[in-house]
C-alpha positions as CSV (number, residue, x, y, z in Angstrom):
1,M,51.9,-164.5,-111.0
2,R,48.6,-163.2,-112.1
3,G,47.6,-159.6,-111.6
4,A,44.1,-158.4,-110.8
5,P,42.0,-157.3,-113.8
6,N,42.0,-153.6,-114.6
7,G,44.4,-152.8,-111.7
8,S,41.8,-153.4,-108.9
9,R,42.7,-155.2,-105.7
10,G,41.5,-158.6,-105.1
11,G,40.0,-159.1,-108.6
12,C,36.6,-157.5,-107.9
13,A,35.2,-154.0,-108.2
14,P,35.0,-152.0,-104.9
15,H,31.5,-151.7,-103.4
16,G,30.3,-148.5,-101.6
17,F,32.1,-145.3,-100.7
18,T,35.1,-144.7,-98.6
19,L,34.9,-142.6,-95.4
20,I,36.8,-139.8,-97.0
21,E,34.4,-139.6,-99.9
22,L,31.4,-139.5,-97.5
23,L,33.1,-136.8,-95.4
24,V,33.7,-134.6,-98.5
25,V,30.1,-134.9,-99.6
26,I,28.9,-134.0,-96.1
27,A,31.2,-131.0,-96.0
28,I,30.0,-129.8,-99.4
29,I,26.3,-130.2,-98.4
30,G,27.1,-128.3,-95.2
31,I,28.7,-125.4,-97.1
32,L,25.8,-125.2,-99.5
33,A,23.3,-125.2,-96.7
34,S,25.1,-122.4,-94.8
35,L,25.3,-120.3,-98.0
36,S,21.6,-120.8,-98.7
37,M,20.7,-119.8,-95.1
38,V,22.6,-116.5,-95.5
39,V,20.7,-115.8,-98.8
40,I,17.4,-116.7,-97.2
41,A,18.1,-114.4,-94.2
42,R,18.9,-111.5,-96.5
43,V,15.8,-112.0,-98.6
44,R,13.6,-112.1,-95.4
45,Q,15.2,-108.9,-94.2
46,Q,14.5,-107.2,-97.5
47,G,10.9,-108.4,-97.3
48,R,10.6,-106.8,-93.8
49,V,12.0,-103.5,-95.1
50,T,9.7,-103.5,-98.1
51,E,6.7,-104.2,-95.9
52,A,7.6,-101.4,-93.4
53,R,8.0,-99.0,-96.3
54,R,4.6,-100.0,-97.7
55,Q,2.9,-99.5,-94.3
56,I,4.6,-96.1,-93.9
57,Q,3.4,-95.0,-97.3
58,A,-0.2,-96.2,-96.5
59,L,-0.1,-94.1,-93.3
60,V,1.2,-91.1,-95.2
61,N,-1.6,-91.5,-97.8
62,A,-4.2,-91.8,-95.0
63,I,-3.0,-88.7,-93.3
64,N,-3.0,-86.7,-96.6
65,E,-6.5,-87.9,-97.4
66,Y,-7.6,-86.8,-93.9
67,H,-6.0,-83.4,-94.6
68,S,-7.8,-83.2,-98.0
69,D,-11.2,-84.0,-96.3
70,T,-10.9,-81.8,-93.2
71,G,-8.3,-79.1,-94.1
72,T,-6.3,-80.0,-91.0
73,F,-4.0,-82.7,-90.0
74,P,-5.1,-85.1,-87.2
75,I,-4.2,-84.2,-83.7
76,S,-1.5,-86.1,-81.9
77,G,-3.8,-87.7,-79.3
78,G,-2.0,-86.3,-76.3
79,V,1.5,-86.8,-77.5
80,R,3.6,-83.7,-76.9
81,T,4.7,-82.2,-80.2
82,I,7.4,-79.6,-81.0
83,A,6.5,-76.7,-83.4
84,L,9.3,-76.5,-85.9
85,A,7.8,-73.6,-88.0
86,S,9.1,-70.8,-85.9
87,N,10.9,-70.2,-82.6
88,S,9.0,-67.1,-81.6
């Protein structure tokens, strides 16, 4: 009785991948994709926070420049304000 060379079945090397191998690769790709989406979402949120801080700082600088030029702060434009300096 002759055995197959190198322990393979049928005497020839297997061609292609098994279903299990393909499912494992697809699962790994899915895990990597989900992890990268989490990282991308976090980076986008940090970008939004950074942009908001930059815009707030630009507004503060503009108000301070207005105060330097006129000696007063701009009026509220009809928005009701509360005086916090004193309660009398």
